[in-house]
N, CA, C and O atoms as a DFTB+ gen file, in Angstrom:
644 C
 N C O
     1  1      81.973       6.091     148.458
     2  2      81.488       4.994     149.264
     3  2      82.191       3.706     148.801
     4  3      82.258       3.444     147.600
     5  1      82.716       2.897     149.740
     6  2      83.398       1.659     149.340
     7  2      82.412       0.652     148.741
     8  3      81.226       0.633     149.070
     9  1      82.951      -0.177     147.856
    10  2      82.124      -1.197     147.205
    11  2      81.705      -2.255     148.225
    12  3      82.530      -2.731     149.004
    13  1      80.441      -2.615     148.218
    14  2      79.911      -3.658     149.098
    15  2      80.234      -5.011     148.498
    16  3      79.921      -5.263     147.334
    17  1      80.852      -5.881     149.269
    18  2      81.197      -7.224     148.801
    19  2      80.553      -8.254     149.723
    20  3      81.213      -8.799     150.608
    21  1      79.267      -8.519     149.516
    22  2      78.584      -9.480     150.394
    23  2      79.114     -10.900     150.177
    24  3      79.627     -11.232     149.108
    25  1      78.981     -11.713     151.198
    26  2      79.432     -13.093     151.158
    27  2      78.232     -13.982     150.819
    28  3      77.188     -13.899     151.467
    29  1      78.387     -14.819     149.817
    30  2      77.315     -15.751     149.454
    31  2      77.193     -16.818     150.542
    32  3      78.195     -17.393     150.969
    33  1      75.983     -17.076     150.982
    34  2      75.753     -18.047     152.061
    35  2      76.101     -19.470     151.640
    36  3      76.257     -20.349     152.488
    37  1      76.223     -19.702     150.337
    38  2      76.478     -21.061     149.850
    39  2      77.964     -21.393     149.722
    40  3      78.310     -22.540     149.438
    41  1      78.846     -20.417     149.925
    42  2      80.286     -20.649     149.764
    43  2      80.948     -20.791     151.130
    44  3      81.459     -19.817     151.683
    45  1      80.937     -22.016     151.676
    46  2      81.482     -22.223     153.014
    47  2      82.080     -23.617     153.125
    48  3      81.869     -24.476     152.269
    49  1      82.822     -23.816     154.188
    50  2      83.337     -25.142     154.516
    51  2      83.431     -25.229     156.035
    52  3      83.791     -24.264     156.709
    53  1      83.104     -26.395     156.551
    54  2      83.278     -26.665     157.977
    55  2      84.337     -27.741     158.099
    56  3      84.214     -28.812     157.506
    57  1      85.370     -27.460     158.862
    58  2      86.437     -28.438     159.051
    59  2      86.619     -28.715     160.534
    60  3      86.482     -27.828     161.377
    61  1      86.923     -29.940     160.820
    62  2      87.143     -30.349     162.202
    63  2      88.393     -31.217     162.210
    64  3      88.572     -32.054     161.325
    65  1      89.266     -31.024     163.206
    66  2      90.543     -31.737     163.173
    67  2      90.363     -33.248     163.123
    68  3      89.455     -33.801     163.745
    69  1      91.219     -33.888     162.393
    70  2      91.289     -35.339     162.177
    71  2      90.119     -35.887     161.352
    72  3      90.042     -37.096     161.131
    73  1      89.219     -35.034     160.899
    74  2      88.104     -35.474     160.056
    75  2      88.157     -34.631     158.773
    76  3      87.808     -33.451     158.787
    77  1      88.590     -35.236     157.683
    78  2      88.824     -34.470     156.467
    79  2      87.818     -34.824     155.380
    80  3      87.071     -35.798     155.486
    81  1      87.821     -34.004     154.335
    82  2      86.968     -34.203     153.161
    83  2      85.507     -34.439     153.525
    84  3      84.902     -35.427     153.107
    85  1      84.953     -33.529     154.301
    86  2      83.556     -33.658     154.693
    87  2      82.718     -32.627     153.922
    88  3      83.229     -31.599     153.478
    89  1      81.442     -32.923     153.777
    90  2      80.536     -32.034     153.047
    91  2      79.288     -31.787     153.885
    92  3      78.658     -32.725     154.374
    93  1      78.942     -30.521     154.043
    94  2      77.775     -30.128     154.835
    95  2      76.842     -29.292     153.985
    96  3      77.289     -28.512     153.144
    97  1      75.541     -29.452     154.203
    98  2      74.567     -28.668     153.457
    99  2      74.191     -27.380     154.177
   100  3      73.748     -26.426     153.538
   101  1      74.360     -27.335     155.492
   102  2      74.002     -26.132     156.261
   103  2      74.871     -26.022     157.505
   104  3      75.296     -27.023     158.081
   105  1      75.118     -24.798     157.898
   106  2      75.700     -24.491     159.207
   107  2      74.864     -23.351     159.746
   108  3      74.643     -22.363     159.046
   109  1      74.402     -23.465     160.958
   110  2      73.565     -22.404     161.499
   111  2      73.492     -22.440     163.004
   112  3      74.122     -23.270     163.659
   113  1      72.726     -21.542     163.528
   114  2      72.490     -21.522     164.962
   115  2      73.619     -20.947     165.786
   116  3      73.594     -21.044     167.013
   117  1      74.630     -20.339     165.132
   118  2      75.730     -19.753     165.893
   119  2      75.176     -18.549     166.645
   120  3      74.606     -17.639     166.043
   121  1      75.345     -18.550     167.949
   122  2      74.725     -17.498     168.747
   123  2      75.624     -17.105     169.910
   124  3      76.110     -17.964     170.646
   125  1      75.841     -15.820     170.071
   126  2      76.540     -15.266     171.219
   127  2      75.516     -14.490     172.036
   128  3      74.771     -13.680     171.485
   129  1      75.473     -14.723     173.303
   130  2      74.517     -13.997     174.133
   131  2      75.201     -13.546     175.417
   132  3      75.670     -14.367     176.206
   133  1      75.250     -12.250     175.613
   134  2      75.894     -11.705     176.807
   135  2      74.956     -11.797     178.009
   136  3      73.746     -11.601     177.889
   137  1      75.532     -12.094     179.152
   138  2      74.779     -12.010     180.404
   139  2      74.913     -10.569     180.890
   140  3      75.981      -9.965     180.793
   141  1      73.842     -10.043     181.400
   142  2      73.898      -8.677     181.916
   143  2      73.386      -8.640     183.349
   144  3      72.501      -9.404     183.732
   145  1      73.945      -7.762     184.104
   146  2      73.502      -7.514     185.471
   147  2      72.725      -6.208     185.471
   148  3      73.068      -5.282     184.737
   149  1      71.722      -6.129     186.254
   150  2      70.968      -4.891     186.377
   151  2      69.748      -4.863     185.496
   152  3      68.621      -4.836     185.991
   153  1      69.955      -4.870     184.200
   154  2      68.912      -4.776     183.193
   155  2      67.965      -3.620     183.507
   156  3      68.420      -2.489     183.681
   157  1      66.676      -3.875     183.581
   158  2      65.717      -2.798     183.815
   159  2      65.364      -2.625     185.283
   160  3      64.473      -1.846     185.621
   161  1      66.050      -3.339     186.149
   162  2      65.730      -3.245     187.570
   163  2      66.270      -1.940     188.148
   164  3      67.433      -1.603     187.929
   165  1      65.451      -1.213     188.871
   166  2      65.967      -0.004     189.524
   167  2      66.928      -0.389     190.650
   168  3      66.657      -1.313     191.416
   169  1      68.046       0.323     190.745
   170  2      69.038       0.043     191.783
   171  2      68.807       0.883     193.029
   172  3      68.979       0.411     194.153
   173  1      68.413       2.141     192.815
   174  2      68.212       3.037     193.953
   175  2      67.434       4.260     193.507
   176  3      67.234       4.491     192.314
   177  1      67.009       5.025     194.467
   178  2      66.311       6.267     194.193
   179  2      67.096       7.397     194.837
   180  3      67.601       7.249     195.950
   181  1      67.202       8.524     194.143
   182  2      67.967       9.660     194.663
   183  2      67.022      10.786     195.088
   184  3      65.805      10.686     194.933
   185  1      67.611      11.864     195.629
   186  2      66.835      13.033     196.044
   187  2      65.999      13.519     194.873
   188  3      66.508      13.622     193.757
   189  1      64.799      13.803     195.092
   190  2      63.882      14.236     194.045
   191  2      63.163      13.061     193.392
   192  3      62.385      13.248     192.457
   193  1      63.426      11.839     193.889
   194  2      62.718      10.662     193.383
   195  2      63.223      10.139     192.052
   196  3      62.507       9.402     191.373
   197  1      64.452      10.504     191.656
   198  2      65.019       9.981     190.408
   199  2      65.481       8.536     190.608
   200  3      66.158       8.222     191.587
   201  1      65.115       7.677     189.686
   202  2      65.501       6.276     189.761
   203  2      66.817       6.066     189.006
   204  3      66.981       6.529     187.877
   205  1      67.745       5.362     189.648
   206  2      69.042       5.064     189.039
   207  2      69.034       3.616     188.560
   208  3      68.696       2.694     189.302
   209  1      69.414       3.450     187.305
   210  2      69.553       2.110     186.724
   211  2      70.967       1.970     186.186
   212  3      71.579       2.955     185.774
   213  1      71.486       0.752     186.189
   214  2      72.825       0.492     185.657
   215  2      72.820      -0.884     184.996
   216  3      72.295      -1.846     185.556
   217  1      73.398      -0.971     183.820
   218  2      73.530      -2.253     183.145
   219  2      75.016      -2.546     182.970
   220  3      75.758      -1.719     182.440
   221  1      75.444      -3.718     183.414
   222  2      76.837      -4.133     183.292
   223  2      76.919      -5.492     182.618
   224  3      76.043      -6.338     182.793
   225  1      77.982      -5.694     181.843
   226  2      78.229      -6.995     181.236
   227  2      78.716      -7.953     182.308
   228  3      79.488      -7.578     183.190
   229  1      78.256      -9.194     182.224
   230  2      78.679     -10.222     183.182
   231  2      79.187     -11.455     182.439
   232  3      79.003     -12.582     182.900
   233  1      79.834     -11.238     181.276
   234  2      80.369     -12.362     180.518
   235  2      79.358     -12.899     179.523
   236  3      78.443     -12.190     179.104
   237  1      79.533     -14.171     179.148
   238  2      78.648     -14.801     178.177
   239  2      77.800     -15.861     178.827
   240  3      78.159     -16.413     179.868
   241  1      76.680     -16.141     178.214
   242  2      75.704     -17.101     178.716
   243  2      76.095     -18.512     178.285
   244  3      75.830     -18.906     177.149
   245  1      76.704     -19.255     179.156
   246  2      76.997     -20.666     178.907
   247  2      77.935     -20.926     177.755
   248  3      78.802     -20.109     177.444
   249  1      77.755     -22.070     177.122
   250  2      78.589     -22.502     176.018
   251  2      77.948     -22.106     174.696
   252  3      76.768     -21.757     174.656
   253  1      78.715     -22.157     173.621
   254  2      78.229     -21.813     172.292
   255  2      77.733     -23.071     171.594
   256  3      78.346     -24.131     171.719
   257  1      76.642     -22.967     170.869
   258  2      76.108     -24.089     170.098
   259  2      76.073     -23.731     168.621
   260  3      75.765     -22.599     168.249
   261  1      76.394     -24.713     167.784
   262  2      76.385     -24.559     166.339
   263  2      75.689     -25.786     165.767
   264  3      75.922     -26.900     166.236
   265  1      74.844     -25.600     164.769
   266  2      74.203     -26.731     164.108
   267  2      74.852     -26.951     162.750
   268  3      74.987     -26.016     161.960
   269  1      75.254     -28.197     162.480
   270  2      75.810     -28.559     161.176
   271  2      74.936     -29.666     160.605
   272  3      74.576     -30.610     161.308
   273  1      74.599     -29.545     159.323
   274  2      73.690     -30.493     158.686
   275  2      74.366     -31.131     157.482
   276  3      75.018     -30.453     156.689
   277  1      74.203     -32.425     157.358
   278  2      74.740     -33.175     156.232
   279  2      73.666     -34.122     155.707
   280  3      72.652     -34.350     156.366
   281  1      73.894     -34.665     154.529
   282  2      72.959     -35.648     153.975
   283  2      73.274     -37.016     154.560
   284  3      74.440     -37.389     154.691
   285  1      72.240     -37.756     154.910
   286  2      72.426     -39.097     155.462
   287  2      72.958     -40.011     154.364
   288  3      72.502     -39.961     153.222
   289  1      73.927     -40.843     154.725
   290  2      74.524     -41.760     153.759
   291  2      74.972     -43.030     154.465
   292  3      75.397     -42.990     155.620
   293  1      74.878     -44.140     153.777
   294  2      75.344     -45.417     154.311
   295  2      76.795     -45.697     153.972
   296  3      77.352     -46.692     154.435
   297  1      77.420     -44.841     153.176
   298  2      78.819     -45.014     152.790
   299  2      79.714     -44.889     154.022
   300  3      79.580     -43.936     154.790
   301  1      80.618     -45.837     154.214
   302  2      81.451     -45.861     155.420
   303  2      82.442     -44.710     155.487
   304  3      82.989     -44.445     156.558
   305  1      82.697     -44.008     154.369
   306  2      83.630     -42.884     154.373
   307  2      82.902     -41.547     154.236
   308  3      83.533     -40.518     153.992
   309  1      81.591     -41.561     154.390
   310  2      80.804     -40.338     154.207
   311  2      80.888     -39.429     155.430
   312  3      81.272     -39.854     156.519
   313  1      80.517     -38.169     155.222
   314  2      80.420     -37.213     156.324
   315  2      79.420     -37.723     157.355
   316  3      79.640     -37.601     158.560
   317  1      78.325     -38.292     156.873
   318  2      77.289     -38.839     157.744
   319  2      77.883     -39.851     158.728
   320  3      77.616     -39.779     159.928
   321  1      78.670     -40.773     158.232
   322  2      79.269     -41.819     159.080
   323  2      80.322     -41.245     160.017
   324  3      80.371     -41.616     161.190
   325  1      81.162     -40.351     159.521
   326  2      82.207     -39.744     160.355
   327  2      81.593     -38.960     161.521
   328  3      82.055     -39.057     162.657
   329  1      80.552     -38.187     161.223
   330  2      79.911     -37.391     162.263
   331  2      79.219     -38.284     163.288
   332  3      79.295     -38.023     164.489
   333  1      78.540     -39.344     162.818
   334  2      77.860     -40.222     163.758
   335  2      78.859     -40.965     164.646
   336  3      78.612     -41.144     165.839
   337  1      79.981     -41.396     164.076
   338  2      81.016     -42.063     164.878
   339  2      81.553     -41.127     165.963
   340  3      81.802     -41.556     167.090
   341  1      81.731     -39.844     165.619
   342  2      82.203     -38.860     166.601
   343  2      81.150     -38.675     167.700
   344  3      81.474     -38.630     168.886
   345  1      79.887     -38.570     167.283
   346  2      78.794     -38.432     168.246
   347  2      78.770     -39.635     169.196
   348  3      78.665     -39.460     170.410
   349  1      78.865     -40.840     168.658
   350  2      78.830     -42.076     169.453
   351  2      80.011     -42.133     170.429
   352  3      79.864     -42.589     171.562
   353  1      81.172     -41.671     169.984
   354  2      82.354     -41.653     170.849
   355  2      82.125     -40.762     172.068
   356  3      82.568     -41.088     173.169
   357  1      81.437     -39.645     171.875
   358  2      81.226     -38.676     172.952
   359  2      80.044     -39.008     173.855
   360  3      79.935     -38.465     174.954
   361  1      79.152     -39.898     173.400
   362  2      77.987     -40.259     174.211
   363  2      78.414     -41.048     175.445
   364  3      79.355     -41.839     175.377
   365  1      77.734     -40.842     176.568
   366  2      78.054     -41.617     177.773
   367  2      77.798     -43.109     177.563
   368  3      76.943     -43.496     176.767
   369  1      78.541     -43.928     178.277
   370  2      78.355     -45.376     178.194
   371  2      76.951     -45.777     178.630
   372  3      76.401     -46.763     178.140
   373  1      76.372     -45.010     179.553
   374  2      75.012     -45.310     180.012
   375  2      73.988     -45.167     178.893
   376  3      72.887     -45.711     178.981
   377  1      74.354     -44.431     177.834
   378  2      73.465     -44.244     176.680
   379  2      73.946     -45.059     175.485
   380  3      73.588     -44.766     174.345
   381  1      74.755     -46.079     175.745
   382  2      75.293     -46.981     174.711
   383  2      76.348     -46.330     173.828
   384  3      76.603     -46.782     172.712
   385  1      76.963     -45.259     174.340
   386  2      78.075     -44.639     173.628
   387  2      79.394     -45.183     174.149
   388  3      79.415     -46.127     174.939
   389  1      80.487     -44.590     173.706
   390  2      81.811     -45.025     174.139
   391  2      82.274     -44.329     175.416
   392  3      83.228     -44.777     176.051
   393  1      81.614     -43.245     175.797
   394  2      81.963     -42.550     177.035
   395  2      83.306     -41.849     176.993
   396  3      83.952     -41.684     178.028
   397  1      83.740     -41.429     175.798
   398  2      85.046     -40.776     175.656
   399  2      84.869     -39.302     175.323
   400  3      85.498     -38.775     174.405
   401  1      84.008     -38.654     176.081
   402  2      83.664     -37.258     175.839
   403  2      84.889     -36.353     175.911
   404  3      85.091     -35.540     175.009
   405  1      85.705     -36.462     176.941
   406  2      86.845     -35.558     177.114
   407  2      87.845     -35.690     175.970
   408  3      88.335     -34.683     175.459
   409  1      88.153     -36.918     175.562
   410  2      89.102     -37.081     174.465
   411  2      88.445     -36.890     173.100
   412  3      89.134     -36.821     172.083
   413  1      87.128     -36.804     173.077
   414  2      86.404     -36.571     171.826
   415  2      86.294     -35.109     171.442
   416  3      85.866     -34.798     170.330
   417  1      86.671     -34.201     172.338
   418  2      86.609     -32.772     172.019
   419  2      87.595     -32.444     170.905
   420  3      88.708     -32.969     170.872
   421  1      87.173     -31.567     169.991
   422  2      87.999     -31.224     168.834
   423  2      88.028     -29.720     168.608
   424  3      87.221     -28.973     169.161
   425  1      88.972     -29.300     167.786
   426  2      89.003     -27.924     167.305
   427  2      88.550     -27.944     165.855
   428  3      88.606     -28.981     165.195
   429  1      88.108     -26.813     165.367
   430  2      87.652     -26.754     163.992
   431  2      87.475     -25.326     163.534
   432  3      87.797     -24.386     164.260
   433  1      86.959     -25.163     162.325
   434  2      86.745     -23.834     161.758
   435  2      85.537     -23.836     160.834
   436  3      85.232     -24.830     160.175
   437  1      84.866     -22.709     160.805
   438  2      83.864     -22.417     159.789
   439  2      84.534     -21.390     158.881
   440  3      84.998     -20.352     159.353
   441  1      84.586     -21.673     157.589
   442  2      85.278     -20.809     156.640
   443  2      84.287     -20.350     155.580
   444  3      83.528     -21.154     155.039
   445  1      84.299     -19.045     155.285
   446  2      83.462     -18.490     154.213
   447  2      84.373     -18.036     153.080
   448  3      85.457     -17.499     153.309
   449  1      83.908     -18.262     151.846
   450  2      84.690     -17.924     150.658
   451  2      83.946     -16.900     149.807
   452  3      82.716     -16.847     149.813
   453  1      84.713     -16.084     149.072
   454  2      84.073     -15.188     148.115
   455  2      83.779     -15.962     146.831
   456  3      84.057     -17.159     146.759
   457  1      83.223     -15.297     145.821
   458  2      82.823     -15.980     144.595
   459  2      84.009     -16.479     143.780
   460  3      83.833     -17.295     142.875
   461  1      85.220     -16.000     144.087
   462  2      86.423     -16.478     143.406
   463  2      87.084     -17.631     144.151
   464  3      88.120     -18.133     143.715
   465  1      86.494     -18.063     145.281
   466  2      87.047     -19.169     146.048
   467  2      88.123     -18.769     147.036
   468  3      88.840     -19.627     147.551
   469  1      88.247     -17.468     147.311
   470  2      89.231     -16.994     148.292
   471  2      88.605     -16.958     149.684
   472  3      87.461     -16.535     149.845
   473  1      89.353     -17.399     150.676
   474  2      88.863     -17.347     152.053
   475  2      88.735     -15.884     152.481
   476  3      89.686     -15.111     152.369
   477  1      87.551     -15.515     152.970
   478  2      87.324     -14.133     153.381
   479  2      86.933     -14.011     154.852
   480  3      87.063     -12.939     155.442
   481  1      86.453     -15.107     155.444
   482  2      86.087     -15.087     156.858
   483  2      86.384     -16.452     157.450
   484  3      86.318     -17.476     156.770
   485  1      86.718     -16.441     158.756
   486  2      87.002     -17.706     159.450
   487  2      86.645     -17.541     160.925
   488  3      86.985     -16.545     161.564
   489  1      85.952     -18.551     161.440
   490  2      85.668     -18.636     162.864
   491  2      86.324     -19.916     163.371
   492  3      86.058     -20.997     162.846
   493  1      87.169     -19.805     164.375
   494  2      87.826     -20.977     164.952
   495  2      87.049     -21.448     166.177
   496  3      86.628     -20.645     167.010
   497  1      86.869     -22.759     166.269
   498  2      86.156     -23.379     167.380
   499  2      87.151     -24.176     168.215
   500  3      88.054     -24.817     167.679
   501  1      86.977     -24.130     169.517
   502  2      87.825     -24.917     170.413
   503  2      86.950     -25.723     171.358
   504  3      85.872     -25.286     171.763
   505  1      87.438     -26.910     171.699
   506  2      86.744     -27.773     172.663
   507  2      85.311     -28.059     172.213
   508  3      84.364     -27.901     172.983
   509  1      85.167     -28.482     170.954
   510  2      83.835     -28.768     170.395
   511  2      83.530     -30.259     170.464
   512  3      84.417     -31.097     170.305
   513  1      82.258     -30.574     170.703
   514  2      81.811     -31.968     170.696
   515  2      80.342     -32.004     170.304
   516  3      79.604     -31.056     170.572
   517  1      79.910     -33.099     169.667
   518  2      78.498     -33.202     169.285
   519  2      77.641     -33.527     170.506
   520  3      77.833     -34.556     171.154
   521  1      76.706     -32.648     170.810
   522  2      75.871     -32.808     172.001
   523  2      74.443     -33.216     171.664
   524  3      73.666     -33.556     172.556
   525  1      74.095     -33.184     170.377
   526  2      72.731     -33.548     169.987
   527  2      72.744     -34.050     168.548
   528  3      73.535     -33.592     167.724
   529  1      71.858     -34.997     168.260
   530  2      71.760     -35.611     166.937
   531  2      70.293     -35.667     166.540
   532  3      69.442     -36.069     167.333
   533  1      69.998     -35.260     165.308
   534  2      68.617     -35.270     164.838
   535  2      68.578     -35.794     163.403
   536  3      69.363     -35.370     162.555
   537  1      67.667     -36.705     163.147
   538  2      67.473     -37.255     161.806
   539  2      66.258     -36.573     161.191
   540  3      65.218     -36.433     161.834
   541  1      66.403     -36.151     159.934
   542  2      65.297     -35.530     159.216
   543  2      64.175     -36.518     158.956
   544  3      64.301     -37.710     159.236
   545  1      63.091     -36.015     158.425
   546  2      61.898     -36.832     158.196
   547  2      62.069     -37.796     157.033
   548  3      62.637     -37.454     155.996
   549  1      61.565     -39.008     157.230
   550  2      61.330     -39.947     156.142
   551  2      59.879     -39.727     155.751
   552  3      59.004     -39.710     156.617
   553  1      59.606     -39.557     154.459
   554  2      58.252     -39.212     154.036
   555  2      57.951     -39.901     152.703
   556  3      58.641     -39.670     151.710
   557  1      56.931     -40.738     152.686
   558  2      56.571     -41.488     151.487
   559  2      56.237     -40.559     150.326
   560  3      56.421     -40.938     149.169
   561  1      55.757     -39.370     150.603
   562  2      55.409     -38.444     149.528
   563  2      56.521     -37.427     149.260
   564  3      56.371     -36.559     148.400
   565  1      57.612     -37.528     149.977
   566  2      58.703     -36.572     149.815
   567  2      59.559     -36.854     148.597
   568  3      59.555     -37.964     148.065
   569  1      60.286     -35.853     148.164
   570  2      61.187     -36.029     147.027
   571  2      62.593     -35.515     147.347
   572  3      63.414     -35.355     146.444
   573  1      62.872     -35.257     148.623
   574  2      64.184     -34.759     149.018
   575  2      65.027     -35.856     149.642
   576  3      64.618     -37.015     149.708
   577  1      66.181     -35.481     150.088
   578  2      67.093     -36.403     150.761
   579  2      66.933     -36.277     152.272
   580  3      66.494     -35.241     152.772
   581  1      67.284     -37.321     152.984
   582  2      67.224     -37.288     154.442
   583  2      68.475     -36.583     154.952
   584  3      69.591     -36.879     154.525
   585  1      68.270     -35.653     155.864
   586  2      69.380     -34.905     156.451
   587  2      69.595     -35.320     157.900
   588  3      68.668     -35.745     158.590
   589  1      70.826     -35.186     158.335
   590  2      71.180     -35.364     159.742
   591  2      71.702     -34.028     160.241
   592  3      72.505     -33.381     159.568
   593  1      71.254     -33.615     161.412
   594  2      71.723     -32.367     162.000
   595  2      72.369     -32.673     163.342
   596  3      71.795     -33.365     164.184
   597  1      73.556     -32.154     163.523
   598  2      74.296     -32.312     164.775
   599  2      74.424     -30.947     165.423
   600  3      74.785     -29.969     164.768
   601  1      74.127     -30.886     166.705
   602  2      74.403     -29.678     167.465
   603  2      75.768     -29.873     168.093
   604  3      75.989     -30.823     168.844
   605  1      76.681     -28.965     167.780
   606  2      78.012     -29.001     168.369
   607  2      78.067     -27.974     169.477
   608  3      77.702     -26.816     169.278
   609  1      78.520     -28.391     170.632
   610  2      78.711     -27.481     171.750
   611  2      80.191     -27.137     171.787
   612  3      81.043     -28.025     171.746
   613  1      80.493     -25.849     171.865
   614  2      81.879     -25.371     171.845
   615  2      82.139     -24.521     173.076
   616  3      81.276     -23.755     173.506
   617  1      83.307     -24.657     173.629
   618  2      83.665     -23.826     174.776
   619  2      84.177     -22.469     174.345
   620  3      84.205     -21.534     175.145
   621  1      84.590     -22.346     173.066
   622  2      85.103     -21.072     172.588
   623  2      84.930     -20.993     171.079
   624  3      85.180     -21.966     170.367
   625  1      84.502     -19.837     170.596
   626  2      84.452     -19.565     169.160
   627  2      84.993     -18.155     168.968
   628  3      84.641     -17.234     169.705
   629  1      85.856     -18.002     167.963
   630  2      86.534     -16.722     167.774
   631  2      86.639     -16.423     166.287
   632  3      87.164     -17.232     165.522
   633  1      86.139     -15.257     165.876
   634  2      86.263     -14.851     164.484
   635  2      87.688     -14.364     164.229
   636  3      88.159     -13.433     164.882
   637  1      88.367     -14.999     163.279
   638  2      89.773     -14.674     162.965
   639  2      89.892     -13.696     161.811
   640  3      90.831     -12.900     161.781
   641  1      88.978     -13.731     160.871
   642  2      89.022     -12.837     159.697
   643  2      87.730     -12.079     159.606
   644  3      87.551     -11.272     158.694
């Protein structure tokens, strides 16, 4: 039996073109969902009363969403600031953004590393933009840091390794 080499969930990097040296605490919510035709609906009945069913793939359900989380920071060179500036660039002018959604789309990658720091998995993203922004809780009794979570909408995601 081959040796199992699981990937540690903590050894990852998220990179997006033109935005370097960023740090994220979480990446999640990556989901692929196929659309299907037919499902459990009966299509027809044959001699003897047998019901015929058929399930066919009909592509994928909409766009792909990924959640990336970073720690909130006031530093002008922080991941927090870079991500918020990108979000603001893509927001419509009617929402006080820059309205540059089309030119704000980027490519990027999610990279997983083994315990020796070697790249073992990579997912490439194309036509990605921040579509949602969420600020974590401020809590007088809390002892953690405030996090920011961005939902990135991607038109394509492809596992390369």
